[in-house]
NUNULO-133645 format. One line per field, with one value per atom (N, C-alpha, C, O): residue number from 1; residue in three letters; atom name; x, z, y. Coordinates in pm, 1 decimal. Layout:
% residues N
k	NUM,...
r	ala,...
a	CA,...
x	X,...
z	Z,...
y	Y,...
This chain:
% residues 65
k	1,1,1,1,2,2,2,2,3,3,3,3,4,4,4,4,5,5,5,5,6,6,6,6,7,7,7,7,8,8,8,8,9,9,9,9,10,10,10,10,11,11,11,11,12,12,12,12,13,13,13,13,14,14,14,14,15,15,15,15,16,16,16,16,17,17,17,17,18,18,18,18,19,19,19,19,20,20,20,20,21,21,21,21,22,22,22,22,23,23,23,23,24,24,24,24,25,25,25,25,26,26,26,26,27,27,27,27,28,28,28,28,29,29,29,29,30,30,30,30,31,31,31,31,32,32,32,32,33,33,33,33,34,34,34,34,35,35,35,35,36,36,36,36,37,37,37,37,38,38,38,38,39,39,39,39,40,40,40,40,41,41,41,41,42,42,42,42,43,43,43,43,44,44,44,44,45,45,45,45,46,46,46,46,47,47,47,47,48,48,48,48,49,49,49,49,50,50,50,50,51,51,51,51,52,52,52,52,53,53,53,53,54,54,54,54,55,55,55,55,56,56,56,56,57,57,57,57,58,58,58,58,59,59,59,59,60,60,60,60,61,61,61,61,62,62,62,62,63,63,63,63,64,64,64,64,65,65,65,65
r	met,met,met,met,pro,pro,pro,pro,pro,pro,pro,pro,ser,ser,ser,ser,thr,thr,thr,thr,leu,leu,leu,leu,leu,leu,leu,leu,gly,gly,gly,gly,arg,arg,arg,arg,leu,leu,leu,leu,pro,pro,pro,pro,gly,gly,gly,gly,leu,leu,leu,leu,arg,arg,arg,arg,his,his,his,his,phe,phe,phe,phe,ile,ile,ile,ile,glu,glu,glu,glu,val,val,val,val,ala,ala,ala,ala,gln,gln,gln,gln,gln,gln,gln,gln,gly,gly,gly,gly,ser,ser,ser,ser,phe,phe,phe,phe,arg,arg,arg,arg,ala,ala,ala,ala,ala,ala,ala,ala,ala,ala,ala,ala,asp,asp,asp,asp,thr,thr,thr,thr,leu,leu,leu,leu,his,his,his,his,val,val,val,val,ala,ala,ala,ala,pro,pro,pro,pro,ser,ser,ser,ser,ala,ala,ala,ala,val,val,val,val,ser,ser,ser,ser,lys,lys,lys,lys,gln,gln,gln,gln,ile,ile,ile,ile,lys,lys,lys,lys,asn,asn,asn,asn,leu,leu,leu,leu,glu,glu,glu,glu,leu,leu,leu,leu,ala,ala,ala,ala,leu,leu,leu,leu,asp,asp,asp,asp,val,val,val,val,glu,glu,glu,glu,leu,leu,leu,leu,phe,phe,phe,phe,arg,arg,arg,arg,arg,arg,arg,arg,asp,asp,asp,asp,arg,arg,arg,arg,gly,gly,gly,gly,ala,ala,ala,ala,ala,ala,ala,ala,gly,gly,gly,gly,ser,ser,ser,ser,ser,ser,ser,ser
a	N,CA,C,O,N,CA,C,O,N,CA,C,O,N,CA,C,O,N,CA,C,O,N,CA,C,O,N,CA,C,O,N,CA,C,O,N,CA,C,O,N,CA,C,O,N,CA,C,O,N,CA,C,O,N,CA,C,O,N,CA,C,O,N,CA,C,O,N,CA,C,O,N,CA,C,O,N,CA,C,O,N,CA,C,O,N,CA,C,O,N,CA,C,O,N,CA,C,O,N,CA,C,O,N,CA,C,O,N,CA,C,O,N,CA,C,O,N,CA,C,O,N,CA,C,O,N,CA,C,O,N,CA,C,O,N,CA,C,O,N,CA,C,O,N,CA,C,O,N,CA,C,O,N,CA,C,O,N,CA,C,O,N,CA,C,O,N,CA,C,O,N,CA,C,O,N,CA,C,O,N,CA,C,O,N,CA,C,O,N,CA,C,O,N,CA,C,O,N,CA,C,O,N,CA,C,O,N,CA,C,O,N,CA,C,O,N,CA,C,O,N,CA,C,O,N,CA,C,O,N,CA,C,O,N,CA,C,O,N,CA,C,O,N,CA,C,O,N,CA,C,O,N,CA,C,O,N,CA,C,O,N,CA,C,O,N,CA,C,O,N,CA,C,O,N,CA,C,O,N,CA,C,O,N,CA,C,O,N,CA,C,O
x	-1646.0,-1630.8,-1745.1,-1766.9,-1817.4,-1927.8,-1876.2,-1764.7,-1956.3,-1912.7,-1869.4,-1773.5,-1938.4,-1901.1,-1761.4,-1687.3,-1725.5,-1591.9,-1487.6,-1381.3,-1517.7,-1425.6,-1403.5,-1290.2,-1510.4,-1497.8,-1410.6,-1336.8,-1419.4,-1336.5,-1188.7,-1104.9,-1155.1,-1015.4,-956.0,-834.9,-1038.2,-989.1,-873.1,-776.9,-877.1,-760.5,-632.8,-526.0,-644.4,-528.1,-475.6,-354.5,-565.7,-524.4,-455.3,-354.9,-509.7,-449.0,-308.2,-216.0,-291.9,-160.6,-66.5,51.0,-117.9,-37.4,18.4,137.1,-66.8,-24.4,84.0,182.4,66.7,166.4,299.9,404.6,298.0,423.8,493.1,614.5,416.5,474.0,535.3,643.5,467.9,518.4,637.3,733.8,630.5,733.7,854.9,966.0,833.5,943.7,973.1,1063.8,897.4,916.5,789.2,706.7,775.5,658.7,661.9,558.4,782.2,794.5,758.3,686.3,807.2,775.2,625.8,564.1,568.4,423.9,346.8,248.4,391.3,325.2,331.3,233.3,445.3,458.5,360.2,294.9,349.9,258.4,112.8,32.0,80.5,-57.0,-88.6,-203.4,12.8,-3.6,-53.5,-144.4,9.0,-21.0,111.9,217.7,105.1,224.3,266.6,181.5,397.6,442.6,377.0,352.3,348.9,283.7,143.1,96.2,75.5,-58.3,-50.0,-134.6,51.9,72.3,102.7,45.7,192.3,229.8,108.9,92.8,24.8,-94.2,-190.8,-245.2,-212.7,-302.7,-248.9,-324.9,-118.4,-57.8,-69.2,-101.7,-43.0,-52.8,-195.1,-214.8,-294.3,-434.5,-468.6,-539.3,-418.9,-442.9,-375.3,-433.5,-253.9,-182.8,-258.4,-269.3,-309.9,-386.7,-514.8,-551.8,-582.3,-707.0,-682.6,-764.0,-570.7,-539.7,-456.8,-438.7,-406.5,-321.6,-197.8,-163.0,-132.8,-11.2,76.6,25.9,207.1,299.6,315.6,358.5,281.8,285.4,421.0,460.4,492.9,622.2,723.6,691.0,849.0,961.4,1003.6,1040.4,998.6,1034.3,1184.0,1242.9,1243.0,1385.6,1402.2,1317.5,1504.5,1523.7,1523.7,1611.2,1424.1,1419.3,1359.7,1340.8,1329.4,1273.5,1174.7,1177.0,1088.6,992.1,991.7,954.5,1032.8,1029.4,908.1,866.1,851.6,733.0,771.6,881.4,680.4,703.4,665.2,677.4
z	410.5,427.4,352.3,234.4,418.8,352.1,236.5,243.2,130.4,15.4,52.5,-4.5,146.9,185.0,246.8,227.2,320.7,379.5,270.5,274.0,174.8,64.1,-16.7,-53.1,-44.7,-120.5,-47.0,-109.0,84.7,163.8,155.4,183.1,117.9,108.1,-32.0,-49.6,-130.4,-267.3,-285.3,-354.0,-227.0,-243.6,-188.1,-248.4,-74.5,-15.8,-103.9,-116.4,-165.0,-254.8,-378.7,-424.9,-431.1,-548.7,-516.1,-595.8,-399.8,-357.2,-333.8,-370.3,-273.0,-248.3,-379.4,-388.5,-479.4,-608.8,-671.2,-724.3,-665.1,-723.5,-651.6,-716.3,-518.1,-443.2,-479.5,-499.9,-487.5,-522.7,-663.1,-684.7,-756.9,-894.1,-907.6,-977.4,-841.2,-856.2,-765.9,-798.4,-652.9,-561.7,-460.4,-378.5,-464.5,-364.0,-347.9,-438.8,-229.8,-202.5,-288.8,-337.9,-307.1,-385.4,-532.0,-591.5,-590.4,-730.7,-746.5,-844.4,-649.3,-653.9,-644.2,-715.4,-556.4,-540.7,-670.5,-709.3,-736.8,-865.0,-967.6,-1039.3,-974.4,-1068.9,-1037.6,-1127.9,-907.5,-864.1,-856.3,-833.5,-875.1,-867.5,-729.9,-718.0,-626.0,-487.7,-413.4,-465.1,-293.3,-210.2,-154.8,-129.4,-135.9,-76.5,58.7,92.9,135.0,265.0,248.9,335.5,139.3,113.9,85.5,130.5,11.1,-16.3,114.3,142.8,192.6,320.1,411.5,475.1,417.7,503.1,455.4,537.2,324.9,272.0,301.7,338.3,285.9,313.4,462.2,499.1,547.0,691.6,731.1,811.6,675.2,704.2,659.0,729.2,542.8,492.3,582.4,611.4,626.4,717.0,848.8,901.7,901.2,1026.0,1007.3,1094.1,894.9,868.5,852.6,895.6,790.9,765.8,877.6,881.8,968.1,1079.1,1029.3,1079.7,928.4,872.9,813.9,758.0,826.8,764.8,618.2,588.7,527.3,384.7,321.4,226.6,373.1,316.6,427.0,535.6,396.5,482.2,434.9,318.7,522.9,484.9,500.2,604.1,394.4,388.8,325.5,245.6,356.7,294.2,142.5,84.9,78.9,-66.4,-132.7,-254.3,-54.9,-116.9,-22.6,98.6,-81.2,-2.6,-55.7,-170.6,27.5,-12.5,46.6,157.5,-25.9,26.4,142.9,146.7,237.1,355.0,325.9,412.9
y	-1128.2,-984.9,-916.5,-944.3,-828.3,-757.8,-672.0,-620.1,-656.6,-576.2,-434.8,-382.7,-372.3,-235.4,-231.8,-135.5,-335.5,-343.2,-362.3,-300.3,-447.1,-470.5,-343.0,-311.4,-270.3,-145.3,-44.7,31.8,-45.1,45.0,12.0,97.9,-110.1,-154.5,-132.8,-146.4,-99.6,-88.7,8.6,-25.9,129.0,217.2,153.7,164.7,88.1,21.8,-89.8,-107.6,-164.9,-272.6,-216.8,-271.1,-109.0,-44.9,3.9,-13.5,64.5,112.4,-5.8,0.0,-112.7,-232.9,-288.7,-320.0,-300.9,-355.2,-267.9,-319.6,-136.8,-45.9,-55.4,-57.8,-60.8,-71.8,-203.0,-205.6,-311.6,-441.6,-437.9,-492.5,-374.8,-368.2,-273.8,-304.7,-159.3,-56.7,-80.5,-38.7,-147.4,-175.8,-66.9,-81.7,42.9,147.6,229.0,237.9,288.0,370.8,496.9,541.7,554.1,677.3,653.5,733.7,545.1,515.2,488.0,530.1,417.2,391.5,522.3,542.4,610.8,740.7,820.7,884.2,817.7,888.4,832.4,908.2,701.3,636.7,669.7,691.3,673.4,699.5,849.3,887.5,933.3,1079.4,1123.6,1205.8,1066.3,1104.1,1120.3,1084.6,1173.9,1188.6,1052.2,966.9,1031.0,905.1,877.1,761.4,981.7,961.6,904.7,830.9,938.2,883.4,733.8,656.6,693.7,551.0,478.8,373.5,535.7,475.0,457.9,353.7,559.4,553.5,445.1,370.9,435.1,332.4,192.3,102.6,174.2,43.5,11.9,-100.9,109.8,88.5,50.5,-40.5,119.4,86.4,-54.9,-127.2,-94.3,-229.5,-332.4,-437.0,-303.8,-394.4,-410.1,-520.7,-300.4,-307.0,-387.5,-466.5,-367.8,-439.8,-589.3,-671.0,-624.7,-765.7,-828.1,-949.8,-744.2,-787.5,-862.9,-969.7,-803.5,-863.3,-752.4,-655.2,-768.0,-673.7,-713.7,-825.2,-624.2,-655.8,-627.7,-695.7,-527.9,-490.2,-468.6,-420.7,-505.4,-466.9,-329.3,-311.7,-233.5,-96.9,-77.4,-107.4,-26.8,-0.2,136.9,176.9,208.2,340.2,325.7,261.2,386.9,388.7,266.4,265.3,162.8,42.2,-23.7,-2.4,-103.4,-180.3,-322.2,-346.1,-416.1,-556.2,-623.7,-590.7,-717.6,-786.1,-875.4,-931.0,-888.4,-972.3,-1115.0,-1201.2
């Protein structure tokens, strides 16, 4: 993967790590000081780029796939 492509994924990776640690998109958003929709969008973009579902979305929680 070219370095420029990797750099473009860094926000998504940061959001991914926070969701995994916090257990929910909302808690990750609070920690990152962004809206939950911003976390969701970054995770969705990362999932599309990697062609894999990273989290099972459940009301109020996100479990890893």
